[in-house]
C-alpha positions in Angstrom: -23.6 25.6 9.1 -21.2 28.5 9.5 -21.9 31.7 7.7 -19.3 34.5 7.3 -20.0 37.9 5.9 -17.2 40.1 4.5 -17.5 43.6 3.2 -15.8 44.2 -0.2 -15.7 47.1 -2.6 -18.4 45.4 -4.6 -20.8 44.8 -1.7 -21.1 42.0 0.9 -19.6 38.5 0.3 -21.6 35.8 2.1 -20.0 32.4 2.5 -21.6 29.3 4.0 -19.7 26.3 5.3 -21.1 22.9 6.4 -19.0 22.5 9.5 -21.2 19.7 11.0 -20.7 17.2 8.2 -17.5 18.6 6.7 -15.3 15.5 7.2 -18.0 13.1 6.0 -18.7 15.1 2.9 -15.0 15.4 2.1 -14.4 11.7 2.6 -17.3 11.0 0.2 -15.9 13.3 -2.5 -12.4 11.7 -2.1 -13.7 8.2 -2.4 -15.8 9.1 -5.4 -12.8 10.7 -7.1 -10.6 7.6 -6.4 -13.4 5.3 -7.8 -13.7 7.5 -10.9 -9.9 7.5 -11.5 -9.6 3.7 -10.9 -12.6 3.0 -13.1 -11.4 5.2 -15.9 -7.9 3.5 -15.9 -9.3 0.0 -15.9 -12.2 0.9 -18.3 -10.1 2.7 -20.9 -7.4 0.0 -20.8 -9.8 -2.9 -21.2 -11.8 -1.1 -23.9 -9.0 0.3 -26.0 -6.5 -2.6 -25.5 -8.4 -5.6 -24.3 -5.7 -8.2 -25.0 -3.1 -6.0 -23.2 -5.5 -5.7 -20.3 -6.1 -9.5 -20.3 -2.4 -10.4 -20.3 -1.1 -7.6 -18.0 -3.8 -6.5 -15.5 -3.1 -5.0 -12.9 0.4 -4.3 -14.3 3.8 -4.3 -12.7 4.4 -7.9 -14.0 1.4 -9.3 -12.2 -1.3 -11.1 -14.2 -4.6 -11.6 -12.5 -7.0 -12.0 -15.4 -4.9 -14.3 -17.6 -4.5 -16.7 -14.8 -8.3 -17.2 -14.6 -9.2 -18.5 -18.1 -8.8 -18.1 -21.8 -8.8 -14.7 -23.5 -12.2 -13.5 -24.9 -12.0 -10.2 -26.8 -15.7 -9.6 -26.4 -15.8 -10.2 -22.7 -12.6 -8.1 -22.1 -14.1 -5.2 -24.0 -17.4 -5.5 -22.1 -15.5 -5.3 -18.8 -13.9 -2.1 -20.0 -17.2 -0.6 -21.1 -18.8 -1.6 -17.7 -16.0 0.2 -15.8 -16.4 3.2 -18.0 -20.2 3.2 -17.3 -19.5 3.1 -13.6 -16.9 5.9 -14.0 -19.5 8.0 -15.8 -22.0 7.6 -13.0 -19.3 8.4 -10.5 -18.2 11.5 -12.3 -21.8 12.6 -12.6 -22.2 12.2 -8.9 -19.2 14.6 -8.4 -20.6 17.1 -10.9 -24.1 17.0 -9.6 -22.5 17.6 -6.2 -25.2 15.9 -4.0 -25.3 13.2 -1.4 -28.1 11.4 -3.2 -26.1 11.2 -6.4 -23.1 9.9 -4.3 -25.3 7.2 -2.8 -26.6 6.2 -6.3 -23.0 5.9 -7.5 -22.2 3.9 -4.4 -25.0 1.5 -5.1 -23.6 0.9 -8.6 -20.2 0.1 -7.2 -21.7 -2.2 -4.6 -23.8 -4.0 -7.3 -20.6 -4.7 -9.1 -18.2 -5.0 -6.2 -19.9 -7.6 -4.0 -20.4 -10.3 -6.6 -16.9 -9.5 -7.9 -15.3 -9.9 -4.5 -17.3 -13.1 -3.8 -16.1 -14.6 -7.1 -12.5 -13.9 -6.1 -13.0 -15.4 -2.7 -14.5 -18.6 -4.1 -12.3 -19.0 -7.2 -8.5 -19.1 -6.7 -6.8 -19.7 -10.1 -4.3 -22.6 -9.8 -1.6 -20.6 -11.5 -1.9 -17.6 -9.1 0.4 -17.4 -6.1 -0.7 -16.7 -2.6 0.6 -13.1 -2.5 -1.0 -12.3 -5.9 -4.3 -13.9 -4.8 -4.3 -12.0 -1.5 -3.6 -8.7 -3.4 -6.5 -9.4 -5.8 -8.8 -10.1 -2.8 -7.8 -6.8 -1.2 -8.3 -4.9 -4.5 -11.7 -6.4 -5.0 -12.7 -5.7 -1.3 -11.6 -2.0 -1.7 -14.2 -1.6 -4.4 -16.9 -2.8 -1.9 -15.5 -0.5 0.8 -15.6 2.4 -1.7 -19.3 1.7 -2.5 -20.1 1.3 1.2 -18.5 4.7 2.0 -20.5 6.4 -0.8 -23.8 4.9 0.5 -23.4 5.2 4.3 -21.0 8.0 5.0 -22.9 11.0 3.5 -25.4 12.5 6.0 -29.1 12.1 5.5 -30.9 14.3 3.1 -29.7 15.7 -0.2 -26.8 18.0 0.8 -24.2 19.4 -1.5 -20.9 17.5 -1.3 -18.9 20.8 -1.5 -19.5 24.1 0.2 -21.7 26.4 -1.9 -19.9 29.2 -3.8 -19.9 32.5 -2.0 -22.6 35.0 -2.8 -21.8 38.6 -3.4 -24.6 41.0 -2.6 -24.1 44.2 -4.6 -25.6 47.5 -3.4 -26.2 50.5 -5.6 -23.6 53.2 -5.1 -24.7 56.3 -3.3 -25.0 59.3 -5.5 -23.8 62.5 -4.1 -26.7 64.8 -3.1 -27.3 67.7 -5.3 -26.8 70.9 -3.4 -29.9 73.2 -3.0 
């Protein structure tokens, strides 16, 4: 930990930085943010427009879900709600700002990501081309990697993911001495 002290007109400003684990903590925060954004996009899309999600996911003219079976409104909406739940846990880990919360979010993503990846590995839809299938495997594997990063990259203990806010120590101003 690096501590710096700076004199200001208000008093002393003390700032602490976690130099030892800085890169690991930053990587964890970045991965949590990526998982949260990705989860929010998929979750909102599948929840608010399940048929559009079914016919168009992941977008750009590619159709991964529609190639894998008939449309089910209930199932598509549940997938969206599930992604939103994971997103909420991931955002909570960012707000709580602790390595334990990051690990818990990572376990959630692994609990979903590993079976999801295995399903894709073992079930190639007949209508899906090789390039699209490979891309779907990579996307599913990245969810597993994100979960693994959140579980294994943060250092041991419950450390904050970000440096603490600086503390300003204010001292009472000196009063001029009364002359005798």
